[in-house]
SESENU-870692 format. One record per residue: residue number from 1; residue in one letter; x, y, z of N, C-alpha, C, O in turn. Coordinates in steps of 0.001 Angstrom, whole numbers, plus 500000, padded with zeros to 6 digits. Layout:
ATOM   num   residuo     n.px     n.py     n.pz    ca.px    ca.py    ca.pz     c.px     c.py     c.pz     o.px     o.py     o.pz
ATOM   NUM         A        X        Y        Z        X        Y        Z        X        Y        Z        X        Y        Z
...
//
This chain:
ATOM   num   residuo     n.px     n.py     n.pz    ca.px    ca.py    ca.pz     c.px     c.py     c.pz     o.px     o.py     o.pz
ATOM     1         M   064014   122233   877615   064395   122334   878307   064014   121739   879691   063217   122500   880241
ATOM     2         N   064300   120648   880450   064391   120144   881387   064097   120937   882819   064472   120299   883803
ATOM     3         T   063550   122091   883063   063849   122670   884361   063961   121978   885526   064695   122425   886407
ATOM     4         A   063101   120524   885751   063002   119992   886971   064700   119554   886922   065682   119991   887522
ATOM     5         G   064555   118735   886146   065952   117717   885846   067238   118365   885795   068325   117810   885638
ATOM     6         N   067059   119330   885912   068789   121027   885659   068800   121489   887241   069757   121882   887907
ATOM     7         R   067555   121328   887588   067357   121930   888986   068154   120519   890058   069121   120628   890812
ATOM     8         E   067525   119579   889828   068259   118080   890585   069519   118124   890271   070320   118302   891189
ATOM     9         L   070004   117971   888901   071758   118185   889142   072060   119170   889544   073054   118837   890188
ATOM    10         Q   071977   120072   889656   072107   121600   890106   072468   120678   892276   073479   120455   892943
ATOM    11         A   071638   120569   892395   071339   120812   893761   071955   119075   894282   072279   119037   895469
ATOM    12         K   072103   117866   893581   073210   117524   893975   074727   117223   893908   075424   116277   894274
ATOM    13         E   075092   119076   892946   076578   118270   892269   077026   119850   893740   078160   119992   894198
ATOM    14         Y   075742   120804   894166   075965   121524   894975   076294   120408   896432   077298   120458   897144
ATOM    15         L   075328   119616   896549   075868   118622   897535   076842   118512   897812   077314   119061   898808
ATOM    16         E   077734   117477   896733   078960   117225   896638   079633   117975   896875   080103   118049   898011
ATOM    17         K   079948   118817   895925   080519   120088   896184   081044   119827   897316   082168   119327   897304
ATOM    18         H   080303   120124   898755   080222   121464   900016   080421   119925   900492   081525   119988   901033
ATOM    19         R   079936   118418   900616   080287   117466   902023   079298   117614   901806   079281   117959   900625
ATOM    20         I   078259   117588   902201   077014   117631   902902   076258   116213   903148   075825   115892   904255
ATOM    21         M   076163   115501   902125   075686   114665   902558   076683   114184   903203   076304   113872   904332
ATOM    22         E   077653   113992   903062   079278   112862   904224   079084   113896   905526   079259   113132   906475
ATOM    23         L   078760   115502   906199   078654   115379   907266   077364   115041   907995   077317   114653   909162
ATOM    24         L   076043   115277   906976   075355   114706   907753   075441   113508   908500   074745   113218   909474
ATOM    25         S   076327   112837   907991   076151   110943   908232   077238   111042   908852   077462   110067   909569
ATOM    26         Q   077865   111687   908863   079079   112011   910726   078175   112321   912012   078064   111869   913151
ATOM    27         L   077411   113630   911006   076706   114097   912363   075563   112578   912563   075821   111763   913449
ATOM    28         T   074792   112453   911974   073879   111313   912349   074655   109879   913006   074235   109006   913765
ATOM    29         S   075734   110053   912454   076691   108737   913387   077163   108813   914995   077282   107952   915866
ATOM    30         F   077394   110405   914959   077165   111201   916631   076425   110884   917736   076701   110494   918871
ATOM    31         L   074577   111359   916644   073691   111506   917524   073479   110203   917661   072896   110013   918729
ATOM    32         L   073678   109208   917080   073067   107528   917375   074050   107319   918550   073629   106952   919647
ATOM    33         F   075371   107556   918316   076157   106606   919679   076292   107327   920745   076648   106801   921799
ATOM    34         V   075996   108831   920639   075489   109743   922379   074240   109650   922502   073890   110096   923594
ATOM    35         R   073729   109422   922127   071607   109505   922010   071290   110164   922935   070747   109737   923955
ATOM    36         P   071711   111756   922604   071503   112680   923929   070034   113184   924278   069280   113029   923317
ATOM    37         K   069725   113470   924846   068059   113912   925724   067819   114838   924500   066944   114657   923653
ATOM    38         K   068645   115773   924523   068333   116633   923502   068619   117470   922157   068517   118664   921872
ATOM    39         P   069045   116251   921415   069594   115761   920153   069427   117699   919183   070495   118136   918752
ATOM    40         R   068416   118406   919012   068958   119569   918169   070007   120290   919153   070715   121084   918533
ATOM    41         E   070183   120243   920015   070981   121590   921297   072304   120910   920743   073184   121654   920309
ATOM    42         Y   072579   118900   920731   073627   118853   921075   074051   118436   919535   075010   117666   919574
ATOM    43         L   073523   118780   917908   073813   119123   916961   074680   120396   917325   075892   120607   917371
ATOM    44         I   073318   121312   917614   074253   122659   917408   075802   122595   918025   076872   122889   917493
ATOM    45         S   075653   122353   918671   076352   122336   920525   077888   121607   918863   078616   122388   918252
ATOM    46         L   077869   120246   918670   078543   120080   917864   078952   120722   916477   079872   120588   915670
ATOM    47         L   078328   121139   916546   078521   121819   914768   079273   123575   914970   079499   124409   914093
ATOM    48         E   079501   123650   916428   079746   124721   917377   081617   124631   917449   082520   125381   917078
ATOM    49         R   081552   123230   918164   082979   122641   918235   083359   122782   917164   084147   123688   916892
ATOM    50         L   082813   121751   916075   083613   121689   914517   084014   122747   913982   085103   122700   913409
ATOM    51         K   083227   124074   914008   083661   125701   913561   084667   125692   914627   085663   125050   914295
ATOM    52         I   084712   126104   915583   086022   126523   916667   087162   125394   915867   087862   125796   914937
ATOM    53         A   087213   124351   916230   087715   123388   915783   088694   123791   914648   089808   124158   915021
ATOM    54         K   088520   123781   913740   088453   124507   911511   090146   126508   912409   091337   126813   912463
ATOM    55         V   088160   127195   912945   089140   128021   913213   090337   128075   913779   091415   128240   913208
ATOM    56         T   090159   127950   914775   091510   127979   915810   092743   126756   916192   093692   127026   916928
ATOM    57         G   092566   125523   915621   093321   124411   914817   093499   123807   916083   094524   123133   916192
ATOM    58         V   092516   123905   917380   092344   122548   918685   090838   121498   917770   090094   121592   916794
ATOM    59         S   091218   120315   919238   091189   119325   918176   089772   119280   917781   088989   119360   918728
ATOM    60         F   089258   119173   916609   088162   118536   916503   087876   117141   917192   088541   116221   917670
ATOM    61         P   085811   117634   916891   085188   116439   917846   085033   114978   917361   084135   114547   916638
ATOM    62         F   086052   114308   917879   085771   112709   918168   084651   111795   918428   084722   111442   919605
ATOM    63         F   083523   111197   917760   083203   110266   919088   083112   108566   919100   082195   107783   919347
ATOM    64         M   084192   108443   918802   084863   107439   919381   086469   107789   920470   087607   107928   920022
ATOM    65         D   086166   107835   921521   087831   107480   922751   088990   106790   922424   089360   106461   921297
ATOM    66         N   089428   106633   923278   090318   105716   922925   089504   104492   923826   089319   103367   923361
ATOM    67         S   089143   104830   924926   088280   103336   925323   087250   102631   924348   086969   101478   924672
ATOM    68         N   086598   103163   923127   085980   102215   922607   086688   102876   921329   085964   103559   920605
ATOM    69         I   087739   102766   921064   088826   102051   919763   089608   100191   920153   089951   099152   919589
ATOM    70         V   089495   100983   921800   089957   099200   922483   089401   098424   922023   089854   097512   921333
ATOM    71         S   087801   098718   922441   086700   097887   922494   086460   097514   921273   086184   096332   921070
ATOM    72         M   086506   098325   920334   086193   097752   919517   087374   096619   918505   087077   095825   917613
ATOM    73         F   088668   096942   919057   089141   096144   918931   089390   095085   919507   090154   094204   919113
ATOM    74         E   088797   095102   920420   089080   093218   921371   088317   092553   920837   088468   091340   920693
ATOM    75         M   087074   093385   920321   086322   092632   919782   086242   091544   918730   085673   090470   918537
ATOM    76         M   087475   092723   917896   087599   091803   916680   089137   090617   917020   089337   089609   916342
ATOM    77         D   089825   090955   917908   091039   089846   917740   090376   089109   918992   090839   089353   920106
ATOM    78         S   089416   088305   918870   088712   087978   920044   089446   086337   920754   088781   085503   921368
ATOM    79         S   090492   086265   920538   091971   085219   920083   092636   085939   921377   093230   085327   922265
ATOM    80         G   092402   087584   921325   093515   088214   922231   094972   087716   921929   095820   087295   922716
ATOM    81         R   095042   087935   920117   096838   087554   920037   097275   089563   919914   098281   090118   919471
ATOM    82         G   096541   089893   920267   097059   091294   919068   097289   092072   918635   097785   093163   918916
ATOM    83         C   096649   091184   917191   096446   091971   915835   095172   091383   915389   094720   090403   915981
ATOM    84         I   094426   092030   914167   093765   091588   913411   094016   091572   912033   094952   091941   911324
ATOM    85         S   092936   091051   911844   093524   091330   910030   093092   092176   909266   092328   093113   909496
ATOM    86         F   093918   091636   907680   093835   093060   907481   092520   093520   906653   092542   094560   905994
ATOM    87         V   091177   092547   906731   090391   092010   906348   089471   092965   907457   088779   093867   906985
ATOM    88         Q   089483   092786   908604   088780   093327   909733   089100   094832   910214   088327   095706   910606
ATOM    89         Y   090217   094839   910085   091142   096107   909692   089926   097059   908625   089687   098189   909051
ATOM    90         K   089278   096695   907470   089832   097501   906504   087365   097625   906516   086816   098703   906289
ATOM    91         E   086622   096458   906782   085755   096258   907350   085260   096654   908259   084032   096580   908318
ATOM    92         A   086245   097425   909690   086355   098506   910588   086098   099276   910579   085332   099727   911432
ATOM    93         L   086647   100054   909444   086983   100715   909150   085453   101904   907992   084947   103022   908090
ATOM    94         K   085344   100732   907076   084001   101160   906462   082699   101118   907454   081638   101676   907172
ATOM    95         N   082969   100244   908867   081749   100708   909543   081754   101398   910069   080684   101537   910661
ATOM    96         L   082660   102289   910339   083362   103669   910953   082645   105216   910060   082549   106422   910289
ATOM    97         G   082354   104469   909217   082303   105077   908037   083972   106179   907511   084042   107162   906773
ATOM    98         L   084594   105759   907951   086315   106421   907436   086779   105853   906213   087989   105631   906189
ATOM    99         C   086031   105518   905040   086434   104159   904305   085632   103456   903566   084749   102690   903950
ATOM   100         T   086062   103820   902081   084699   103633   901427   084988   102228   900929   086072   101878   900462
ATOM   101         A   083761   101343   901094   084139   100454   899901   084863   100192   898256   085121   099100   897750
ATOM   102         N   085009   101131   897843   085552   100876   896489   087194   101563   897284   088132   101753   896509
ATOM   103         E   087319   101761   898236   088682   102443   898851   089175   101391   898770   088771   100305   899188
ATOM   104         V   090742   101853   897825   091912   100737   897974   093127   101179   899119   093775   102164   899473
ATOM   105         L   092978   099927   899386   094078   099927   900753   094965   099587   900478   094872   099545   899252
ATOM   106         N   096511   099051   900904   097713   098937   900953   097716   098061   901922   097548   098474   903069
ATOM   107         D   097942   096410   901631   098056   095233   902601   099016   094951   902460   099312   094594   901320
ATOM   108         D   100063   094939   903508   101875   095391   903156   101596   093447   903914   102624   092783   903789
ATOM   109         G   100860   092966   904329   100598   091850   904535   101010   091326   906325   100779   090254   906884
ATOM   110         H   101638   092491   906810   101189   092022   907972   099847   092648   908966   099212   093596   908505
ATOM   111         R   099511   092148   910155   098677   091832   910884   098751   093470   912019   099614   093811   912828
ATOM   112         I   097597   094082   911645   097356   095349   912404   096610   095353   913736   095485   095028   914114
ATOM   113         T   097849   095922   914353   097652   096319   915712   097305   097056   916301   097006   098196   915947
ATOM   114         L   097231   096411   917789   095874   098528   918564   096598   099985   918170   096012   101067   918121
ATOM   115         D   097985   099753   917905   098471   100915   917799   097683   101939   916454   096961   102931   916357
ATOM   116         K   098372   100949   915585   097914   101246   914469   096274   101181   914141   095913   101755   913114
ATOM   117         F   095506   100673   914762   094257   100303   913648   094065   101991   914873   093328   102793   914299
ATOM   118         R   094509   102483   916128   094043   103425   917332   094811   105180   915747   094236   106233   915472
ATOM   119         D   095475   104912   915480   096587   106156   914585   095807   106300   913447   095458   107315   912845
ATOM   120         E   095513   104705   913177   094526   105245   910869   092843   105900   912383   092639   107114   912393
ATOM   121         V   092492   105553   912773   090351   105691   913404   091054   107669   913332   090718   108580   912576
ATOM   122         N   091911   107649   914280   092215   108677   914393   092209   109611   913832   091535   110624   914015
ATOM   123         R   093764   109134   912277   094198   110302   911758   093031   110581   910648   092676   111751   910503
ATOM   124         R   092410   109543   909846   091041   109836   909371   089854   110130   909579   089026   110320   908688
ATOM   125         T   089556   110229   911312   088404   111071   911612   088819   112394   911825   087761   113022   911789
ATOM   126         E   089707   113175   912022   090448   113905   912207   090568   114613   910316   090151   115770   910246
ATOM   127         E   090950   114157   909276   090916   114221   908443   088992   113954   907382   088644   114492   906331
ATOM   128         V   088526   113354   907910   086955   113752   907528   086213   115113   908101   085424   115931   907628
ATOM   129         W   086806   114948   909227   086041   116904   910333   086805   117549   909280   086174   118502   908821
ATOM   130         S   088369   117305   908521   088133   118865   908430   088115   119351   907108   088293   120558   906945
ATOM   131         S   087917   118562   906063   087508   118758   905569   085716   119102   904636   085259   119190   903496
ATOM   132         F   085290   119183   906025   084160   120301   906040   084003   121596   906354   082904   122135   906218
//
């Protein structure tokens, strides 16, 4: 029996079961977005906030506040029409790590407004954090 292969499989299953790679990806995104002077202390603080949020039901930490979401939306809405296309919407969610490349999103044919974009970013972010 190939014990090294078995251990690799067990490690992979463990990481998937506990969503460790997704957690590390989110923590890395936070770290690169904020770029704190003391990254270790910042990550510890973030994990403590995540734990408190899970236990108490307070808001999960968001690395994108409303002004960041508005700025991102405005960059995509370069003509200032107040809406973006479904393709832009899905690409933005993928870039934020809130949607996988193969995830099927239903295009209802409507343009995406800032309110819908902001609500979806916040909802998906909370969903991601609550799963850890």
